[in-house]
C-alpha positions as CSV (number, residue, x, y, z in Angstrom):
1,M,2.8,17.8,-11.9
2,N,3.4,14.3,-11.0
3,I,4.3,13.7,-7.7
4,S,6.0,10.6,-6.4
5,V,5.4,8.5,-3.8
6,R,8.6,9.0,-2.2
7,D,7.8,12.6,-2.1
8,E,4.6,12.7,-1.1
9,M,6.1,10.9,1.9
10,V,9.1,13.4,2.6
11,A,6.2,16.5,2.2
12,A,3.9,14.6,4.8
13,T,6.4,14.2,7.1
14,C,8.0,17.7,6.5
15,E,4.3,18.8,7.6
16,K,4.1,17.3,10.8
17,L,7.8,18.4,11.6
18,F,6.5,22.1,10.8
19,I,3.9,21.8,14.0
20,L,6.7,20.8,15.8
21,L,8.5,23.8,15.2
22,V,5.5,26.3,15.0
23,N,5.2,25.1,18.3
24,K,8.7,25.4,19.2
25,V,8.7,22.2,20.7
26,D,13.0,21.2,21.5
27,I,13.4,18.1,19.4
28,A,16.6,17.5,20.9
29,E,14.7,17.6,24.3
30,N,11.9,15.4,23.3
31,L,14.3,12.8,22.2
32,K,16.0,12.8,25.6
33,E,13.3,11.9,27.0
34,L,12.4,9.3,24.8
35,G,16.1,8.0,25.9
36,I,17.7,8.7,22.9
37,N,20.8,9.7,23.4
38,N,23.5,8.4,20.9
39,I,21.8,8.0,17.6
40,C,22.4,7.2,13.9
41,I,21.0,9.5,11.1
42,Y,20.1,6.3,8.5
43,G,19.6,8.0,5.3
44,M,20.6,11.4,4.4
45,G,18.7,12.8,1.7
46,K,16.4,15.6,2.8
47,L,14.4,14.9,5.5
48,G,18.1,13.5,7.3
49,R,20.1,16.6,6.7
50,Y,17.5,18.7,8.1
51,L,17.4,16.1,10.8
52,Y,20.8,16.3,11.4
53,R,20.7,20.6,11.4
54,L,18.1,20.2,13.9
55,L,20.2,18.1,16.0
56,E,23.4,20.4,15.6
57,N,24.7,21.8,18.8
58,T,22.7,20.2,20.9
59,D,23.3,17.1,23.5
60,I,21.9,14.3,21.6
61,N,25.2,12.6,19.7
62,V,24.6,12.1,16.5
63,V,27.4,9.2,16.6
64,V,27.4,8.8,12.4
65,C,25.3,9.3,9.1
66,V,24.5,6.7,6.8
67,D,23.4,6.6,3.2
68,N,24.3,4.4,0.7
69,N,24.0,6.9,-2.0
70,T,27.5,7.7,-2.8
71,E,26.6,10.5,-4.2
72,I,25.2,12.5,-1.5
73,T,28.2,14.6,1.0
74,H,28.0,16.4,4.2
75,D,30.3,19.3,5.0
76,R,29.7,18.6,8.7
77,A,28.2,15.0,9.2
78,M,30.8,11.8,9.6
79,L,29.0,10.2,6.2
80,I,29.5,6.2,5.8
81,T,27.8,3.6,4.2
82,A,26.0,0.6,5.7
83,A,28.6,-1.5,4.9
84,Q,31.2,0.4,7.3
85,L,28.3,0.4,10.3
86,D,30.2,-2.3,12.5
87,L,32.9,0.0,13.2
88,Y,30.0,2.0,14.9
89,D,27.1,-0.4,15.8
90,N,28.7,-0.5,19.8
91,K,28.5,3.5,19.6
92,I,25.0,3.7,18.8
93,D,21.6,3.8,21.0
94,Y,19.1,4.3,18.3
95,Y,18.8,4.4,14.3
96,I,16.8,7.0,13.0
97,V,15.6,6.4,9.5
98,T,14.6,9.2,7.8
99,S,13.3,7.2,4.4
100,E,9.7,5.8,4.5
101,F,9.9,4.2,1.4
102,Y,12.7,2.2,2.2
103,Y,11.8,1.8,6.3
104,E,11.0,-1.8,6.2
105,E,13.8,-3.3,4.2
106,I,16.7,-1.1,6.2
107,S,14.6,-2.2,9.4
108,S,15.2,-5.8,8.9
109,Q,18.8,-5.3,8.1
110,L,19.4,-3.3,10.8
111,K,17.8,-5.6,13.3
112,N,19.3,-8.7,11.4
113,R,22.7,-7.7,11.7
114,Y,22.2,-5.9,15.1
115,D,20.9,-6.0,18.6
116,T,19.7,-2.7,18.3
117,N,16.6,-0.1,18.0
118,V,15.5,1.0,15.0
119,V,12.6,3.9,14.7
120,L,11.2,6.2,11.5
121,F,11.5,9.5,11.4
122,R,7.8,10.2,10.7
123,N,6.8,7.5,13.5
124,L,9.1,9.8,16.3
125,I,7.6,13.0,15.3
126,D,4.2,11.3,15.8
127,E,5.2,10.6,19.1
128,M,6.5,13.6,19.9
129,L,3.0,15.4,18.6
130,F,1.2,13.2,21.0
131,M,3.6,14.2,23.9
132,N,3.6,18.0,23.0
133,E,0.0,18.0,22.2
134,C,0.3,19.3,19.1
135,Y,-2.4,17.7,16.7
136,S,-3.0,18.7,13.7
């Protein structure tokens, strides 16, 4: 079986996220402790959809979700393309990018366009693992 680099990145992120979940870490509470309240989930593939589900019905406000793949749909999240972000940027504290594969490109585009905080989901997970002393 040939696993792509992208699939390996997703699997590594899922493995770390699983450690948090097994240790019953409250993801939303940890985000609040980090000062992250109003977010945009950038990338609604597997990781983005899962992050959305984790934050549903919590105090974290998912302002909007972004994906440039117009074939992706979501029945509960407000899903837009990057071209529509100007309508929501003033409501967003943090952009959480789920795609490690495209992170540098996305981060650069967002920082050039907005005065904003951009973080890779995997890096947030690493921070939460450290905060909660959950070492793999």
